[in-house]
N, C-alpha and C positions, 0 to 999 in steps of 0.2 A: 201253620203256625199263626196264632192270632196277633193282632197288631198290637195288643197290650201283653203284659207279662213276658215279653220276648226273652228274658234272660233266665227266668226261673228253672227251668227244666235242665239246663247245662249247668247252672251254679250249683243247684242242689245235687245233681248227679255227680259232680266232681267233689263235693264236700263230703258226701257219704262214702265215696270210694277212698278217699284219703284218710278218713277215719279209720278204717279196717287195718289191723296189723298185716305186715307183710308175711309172705310165706316164710322168710327167714326168721322173723319174730315169733311166729307161732311155733315153728319147729324148735326153736332155742327154748321156749317156755315149757313146751311139752316134753322136751329132752331133759331139762333140769328137774322138773317135777317128778318125772320117772326115777331119776337117780335119788333123789330124797326118798321116795317110796320105797326103793328095794333096800335102802340103808335101814329104814325103820321095820320093813318085813323081815330083815334077817335077824333083828333084835327080839322080834316077838314069835318067830317061827316055832320055838319050842313049846309055845301056848297055844299053837293054833291059829296063827295070824288070819284075819279076815280077808279084808280087800282094800282098794284104795281107788279113788277116781277123781278126775279133775272136775271142779265145779265152776260156778260163776261164768263170767263173760267168754272165757276160752272155751267153755263145755257148750255154751248156747249161742256162740257166734256174735256176741254184743260187746266183746272187748274193742277198746279203742286205742290208738296211739297216743302216747308212747306207751307201748304194751309191755310193761315191766314187773307186772304182779300177777301171779297165778295162784288160785285157791285149790288145795290139795286135801281132800278128805280121806282121813285114814281110819278105817274101822277096825278098832282093836279087838283082841279075843274077848268074846262075851264073858268069859269067867273072870276078868279083871274089873268088870262093871260095878260088881257089888262094893268093893273097896272104894270106889270113887263116889258112888252114890251114897255111901254112909256118912261121907263128910259133907255136911249141909251148908258150910260157910264158903266164901269166895275162894278158899283155898282147896275146894273139893277134888281137884284133879292133881293135888301137888305130888302125890308119890308118882303118878304116871308123868306128870309135868317134868319133874326132875329127871326121871328116866329118859324122857325124850330129848331134854337138853343135853343130857351126858352123851347120848347116842350121836346126836347132830353135832356136837361140838367136837367130837373125834375127828370129823373131816371138814366142818365148816366153821368158820369163825363169825362172830358178830350174830349169834343166835338172840333173838330179841322176844318179848311177849307183847301181843297186841292189847289194847283196851279190853278186848272181849275175852282175854286169858288165853288166846291161842298163840302159836310160835310162829316166827318170821325167821326165814334163813335167806339172806342175800348173797348171791353168787355171782362171780363174774367181775371184770376189770372195766371201768370206763362206763358211761351211761348207755352206749351202744349195746354193750354186751350184758350189763347187769340185769339179773333176774331175781325178785324176791318171791319166794314160795311161802304161802301162808298155809301153815299145817293145822288143820282142824281135827282134833281127836273126836272120834265118835264110837258108838257101839251099834251093833245090829238092832234094829228095831222089830217091834211085832209086824207081821206081815211084811210088806216091803218098805223100804227106808232105813232111816238111821236115827238114833238119839244123840244129840250133841248137846253140850254144855254151855250156857250163857252165864258166866259169872257177872253179876249185877254191880257189885262195888264192896267196899270195905265192910260194910254193916248189913248188907243184903244177902240173903242166901243165893247159892247157885241153883239155878233153874234148869231144867232138862226140857228140851222141846224135840218134837218129831220133824225130821225133814224127809222129804221124797224128791229127790233130784229129778227123777224120771217124770214124775207129775208135773214139776215146775217147767221142765224144757216142753212137755207136751203142751201145757198151756200157752207158751210162747208161739209154738209152731202153729197151733190152731189159729191163735190172732193173725199170724202172717198169712195163712191159707185163706182166711176170709177177707184180708185187706191187701194182697199181693205184696206181702213183705213189709208192709209200714210199721208193724210192730218192732220188728228188729230194727229198722231205719231210725225210728223215733227214739228208741232206747239209746242208740249211739249218739245221736244229737243231743239229748238230754243229758248224758254222760259228759259230752263236751261242754255243755252249759254249766254243768256242776262244778266241772274242773276249772273252767275259765272264772266263774263268779264265785267259787269257794262256798257252793250251797250246802246247807248242812241237812242233807237227806241221803239216804243209802242208796246205793246202785240198785238193790233188789226192791226197794219201794218204788223206785222209778220204773223199773221193769213191770212191775204188778199194775202201776197205773197206766202205762202206756199200752199194755195188752187190753186193760178195760176199755180204754179211750177209743182205740181204733175200731173196736166192735160195735160202738154206738156213733161214731163220727158219720155224718151226712155223706161225705165224699170218699168212703173207705175203699170204694173200687176205682177212684179215678187215678190219673196218672201223675207223674212227677209235677206236672204244671200246677198241682194244687198243693205242693209241699209248703209254700209259704203261708197258706191257710191253715194246714195241718198245724204248723207249729204255733201260730196265733190262737187256733181254736183250743189246742192242748191247754195252753197257759190260762186261757180263760175258764176252761172246764176244770182244771185242777184246782183252782183256788176254791173251789166248792168241796174239795175232798180233804181239806185240811182238818186234822184230828179226828178223822175215821179210822176205823179198824179195817185193814185190808185182808182178804181172804187168801191165805197161802195155799196153793194147790197141794193136796196129800198131806197138808200139816194139820195138827191137832190145835194149834194155836194161831191166832191171826197177827198181823204185824201193825203196829200202830204208825199211821201215816206221818204223825207229828205236824207241828205247825210253825216251827222256826224258819221254814223256808217260804212262809206265805207272802212276805214283803217282797223276796226276790221274784216270785212267781208272778205278782202282779206288775213289777217293773218289767219283767220279760213279755208280759201280754202287751204293755204299751208299746214297747220296742218293736215287737213283732207286728203288731197293728199298724204301726206307722211305716215300717219296712215293706209291708204287703202292700201299701197304699202306692209307695213309690215304685215297686215293682209293676204295678198296674200301668203306671205312666212311663215305663221303661227308662226311669232315672237311675242308672246302673250304678254309678259311683256312690250316690247317695245311700242306696239301698244296701250296697255291700258294706258300707261304714257301719250301719245299724246292725247287721247280721254279726259283724265282727264283734261289735260291742256286747252281743248276746252270747256268740259261742266262741270267742277267741280269735287271735290273729291268723289261725290256720284256715278260717273260712274265706274262700275265694282267693287263696294264695297261688294256687296252680290254675292255669287256663283250663277251661272246661274241655274233657276229651270228646271225642265224636261219640255221639250215641251209638249202641250197637243197633243193628238193622231190626232184631227182634227184641222188644224191651220186656223180657221175661227170663232174664238170666238168673240161675240158681244162687241164693244168698251164700250157700256154701263155697260156690266157685268163685264168683265175682264180688260179693258184697252187695249187689244190687238185684233187687226184684221189683219190677214195676207193673202195675195193672195197666190194661188198655185204657184208652180214653173213653 
């Protein structure tokens, strides 16, 4: 251990591990999504129901606590796509939308519509057991993947885009393989930042940006000892990405990075730069306070656990994967 940066390794190890959903939270979310999927499948089985799959953070291993929302893509029968696509306004999915609401309301209360036009079902009592399933209607796409609708607003037509969950997951796994798991770790930390600071950027945009960053970062093969620098350097790098069009793996359309988050990113860079300097001088309490200002009160709440003898645990098992020094 170097004389400087004495607390960085244990601090970030504990933080990343604490962000990961517990096995109970993962099981509860997966079971709830499966129950919703079965209900929808029974409704459309006479038409030749397609399939369903969990998407987003729970599928890719980037979900963070409190893990209460899970994305469920339901591929509806291809024969029903024509009716939906002929309606070119924001009510394009209206017939299927109403049908899905009716089906879900038979068992669940409080079916709501998100701003994207998708459905949300909240199940369970109390914060500890409540799970929200976001239902994303889709149709089989050409080749591999799915077509999903993205209603744009009251006066803008619904658009259809192609999504390939397998390609998206592969992109993240490749970035993890190159960097010793840093892509997944960085996504989790960025989600904590987004939640703590109310940053107006999507989780998927953060994922694409993190995967790109770790492939070009100078220290992408170094250990947890460099994680304060990784956070600092990411926020400096990402300020140059504002307003760009991000490449979506397997997709036919890019994703606009936006720029409403730019001020928050600059602030985060300044905070991380100062915290990293404090870490170098082993000013433990002062550094921890700055990291909490960035990531929220959960950072450093628990004492750092003992590091494993071999620092290469699988993210799927432990949530931690670390490259050698």
